[in-house]
N, C-alpha and C positions, 0 to 999 in steps of 0.2 A: 549707378545709381545717390543722388547725395540724400544725404536724410537732413530735415531742417527743424528742428523745434519738434523731436518723433516726428517728422511729415515726410514721407517720398517725393524727391520732386525728381522727376525723367529731364535731363540733360540733354539726350539726346536730340545729334541734327539732324530730318527727314530730307530724304535727297527726292522726297515725290511729294504733287502735291497732295495738300492737306486743305480739303473742304470742308468750313462748317456750316454755310449753309449757302444753297443757290435755289432760283427756280430758272436758271438759265439750261442749256440746252450742254451736254458736254464741250462742244466745239467752242466753247465760250473758255473753258478748263486749259485747254489744246491753248488758243491764240494766249491767254494771258503767259503759262509754261512756255510756250516760242518766242513772244516778248522777253520774258528774264530770262530766258537764255545768251538768246538775240544780245542783249545790251544789258548784260552781265555785273559790268561797269558802269552803267549808266541807265541809275534808276527813272529820271525824266526821257529821254529816251524811249526806256519799255510801258511806262506809261502813254507816250505820245500815240504809239502808234498800236496802246490795244484802248485809249478812248476813240482816237478815228474809227475802228472798226466798229467797233461798239455801237456809235452814234452812228452807223450806217444801221443796224441788224434789230437793235432795240428800242422801248419804250423807257419812258423814263422809271419807271413803276418794276422793273427786272433789278434782283440782286444777284451778286457775286459775293465769297466775303471765303478766300482762303488763305491756308500760309506754300510759299513756297520755296527751298532751301533752306527750311529749318527759322532763318533769320526773316525775310520776306514774306511781309503779307500783304495781298491785293485784295481790295475794298473796289469793283466796278456796280 
């Protein structure tokens, strides 16, 4: 951990999904992880895969906000 102005900051990267908020079933997180892994170098393709799957299953009132692989944030 690095210290900045007397506060410790955790600079470690996570290799697992970190859910900040969701009201969707676990399969949603799994889909986001699958798309992120499948298209690791192409976020646009990952987003397209997630959007198309979510449009078929959920209403606009649902939300998933997660981090994956330490540097990728997904908001569905």
